[in-house]
N, CA and C atoms as a LAMMPS dump frame, in Angstrom:
ITEM: TIMESTEP
0
ITEM: NUMBER OF ATOMS
114
ITEM: BOX BOUNDS ff ff ff
-5.0000000000000000e+02 5.0000000000000000e+02
-5.0000000000000000e+02 5.0000000000000000e+02
-5.0000000000000000e+02 5.0000000000000000e+02
ITEM: ATOMS id mol type element x y z
1 1 1 N -282.086 -158.002 258.542
2 1 2 C -282.269 -159.313 259.164
3 1 3 C -283.581 -159.581 258.317
4 2 1 N -283.456 -161.223 257.927
5 2 2 C -285.202 -161.823 257.39
6 2 3 C -286.16 -161.326 258.053
7 3 1 N -287.262 -161.241 257.329
8 3 2 C -288.457 -161.87 258.058
9 3 3 C -288.517 -162.757 259.462
10 4 1 N -287.74 -163.816 259.067
11 4 2 C -287.477 -165.171 259.743
12 4 3 C -286.528 -164.956 260.634
13 5 1 N -286.367 -164.056 260.693
14 5 2 C -284.661 -163.733 261.769
15 5 3 C -285.573 -162.756 262.878
16 6 1 N -286.216 -161.7 262.527
17 6 2 C -286.63 -161.081 263.351
18 6 3 C -287.879 -161.871 264.362
19 7 1 N -288.815 -162.542 263.565
20 7 2 C -289.664 -163.32 264.346
21 7 3 C -289.407 -164.405 265.562
22 8 1 N -287.682 -164.9 264.562
23 8 2 C -287.412 -166.137 265.406
24 8 3 C -286.865 -165.018 267.411
25 9 1 N -286.189 -164.041 266.854
26 9 2 C -285.952 -162.982 267.994
27 9 3 C -287.024 -162.777 268.61
28 10 1 N -288.184 -162.174 268.137
29 10 2 C -289.359 -161.939 269.276
30 10 3 C -289.761 -163.021 269.931
31 11 1 N -289.788 -164.191 269.358
32 11 2 C -290.165 -165.195 269.83
33 11 3 C -289.5 -166.02 271.26
34 12 1 N -288.03 -165.567 270.797
35 12 2 C -286.824 -165.796 272.494
36 12 3 C -286.926 -164.673 273.067
37 13 1 N -287.073 -163.337 273.045
38 13 2 C -287.517 -162.628 274.081
39 13 3 C -289.112 -162.761 274.282
40 14 1 N -290.035 -163.579 273.872
41 14 2 C -291.702 -163.592 274.004
42 14 3 C -291.272 -164.582 276.003
43 15 1 N -290.143 -165.755 275.355
44 15 2 C -290.114 -166.857 275.897
45 15 3 C -289.622 -166.649 277.341
46 16 1 N -288.7 -165.186 276.881
47 16 2 C -287.575 -165.09 277.879
48 16 3 C -288.648 -164.519 278.828
49 17 1 N -289.387 -163.687 278.693
50 17 2 C -290.523 -162.725 279.089
51 17 3 C -291.65 -163.678 279.991
52 18 1 N -291.985 -164.517 279.145
53 18 2 C -292.736 -165.438 280.337
54 18 3 C -292.131 -166.548 280.704
55 19 1 N -290.665 -166.863 280.422
56 19 2 C -290.333 -167.513 282.041
57 19 3 C -289.99 -166.283 283.208
58 20 1 N -289.405 -165.303 283.195
59 20 2 C -289.159 -164.339 284.277
60 20 3 C -290.399 -164.378 284.888
61 21 1 N -291.538 -163.976 284.11
62 21 2 C -292.334 -163.778 284.954
63 21 3 C -292.801 -165.118 285.614
64 22 1 N -292.956 -165.805 285.275
65 22 2 C -293.284 -167.115 285.411
66 22 3 C -292.697 -167.227 286.949
67 23 1 N -291.422 -167.269 287.169
68 23 2 C -290.075 -167.287 288.343
69 23 3 C -290.558 -166.759 289.219
70 24 1 N -291.085 -165.41 288.824
71 24 2 C -291.571 -164.071 289.899
72 24 3 C -292.456 -164.717 290.46
73 25 1 N -293.553 -165.165 289.696
74 25 2 C -294.706 -165.194 290.625
75 25 3 C -294.619 -166.391 291.231
76 26 1 N -293.969 -167.577 290.689
77 26 2 C -293.231 -168.732 291.95
78 26 3 C -292.436 -168.147 292.843
79 27 1 N -291.524 -167.915 292.709
80 27 2 C -291.115 -167.024 293.875
81 27 3 C -291.397 -166.042 295.234
82 28 1 N -292.989 -165.476 294.699
83 28 2 C -294.1 -164.786 295.23
84 28 3 C -294.983 -165.656 295.84
85 29 1 N -295.235 -166.626 295.069
86 29 2 C -296.016 -168.034 295.826
87 29 3 C -295.157 -167.796 297.172
88 30 1 N -294.418 -169.069 297.023
89 30 2 C -293.391 -169.544 297.636
90 30 3 C -293.3 -168.222 299.4
91 31 1 N -292.984 -167.468 298.703
92 31 2 C -292.675 -166.418 300.245
93 31 3 C -294.235 -166.173 300.32
94 32 1 N -294.952 -166.351 300.347
95 32 2 C -296.418 -166.059 300.485
96 32 3 C -297.09 -167.592 301.717
97 33 1 N -296.569 -169.12 300.966
98 33 2 C -297.016 -169.907 301.647
99 33 3 C -295.826 -170.121 302.852
100 34 1 N -294.724 -169.734 302.602
101 34 2 C -293.662 -170.033 303.857
102 34 3 C -293.819 -168.771 305.075
103 35 1 N -294.371 -167.898 304.589
104 35 2 C -295.007 -167.054 305.628
105 35 3 C -296.307 -167.149 306.195
106 36 1 N -297.432 -168.159 305.71
107 36 2 C -298.657 -168.271 306.024
108 36 3 C -298.008 -169.185 306.85
109 37 1 N -296.868 -170.435 306.614
110 37 2 C -296.661 -171.766 307.272
111 37 3 C -295.893 -170.707 308.641
112 38 1 N -295.607 -169.978 308.558
113 38 2 C -294.545 -168.848 310.253
114 38 3 C -295.903 -168.418 310.562
C-alpha cells in the first residue's frame, strides 16, 4: 500500500471512531435528560 492509501484508511477509521464516540455520548445525554425529566 502507498503512503496515501495508508493515510486515507487512517482518516476513515478516525472519522468512524469519532462518530461512534459522539453517538455514544449523545445517547448517554439523552438517557440522562429523559431520566431527569421523569
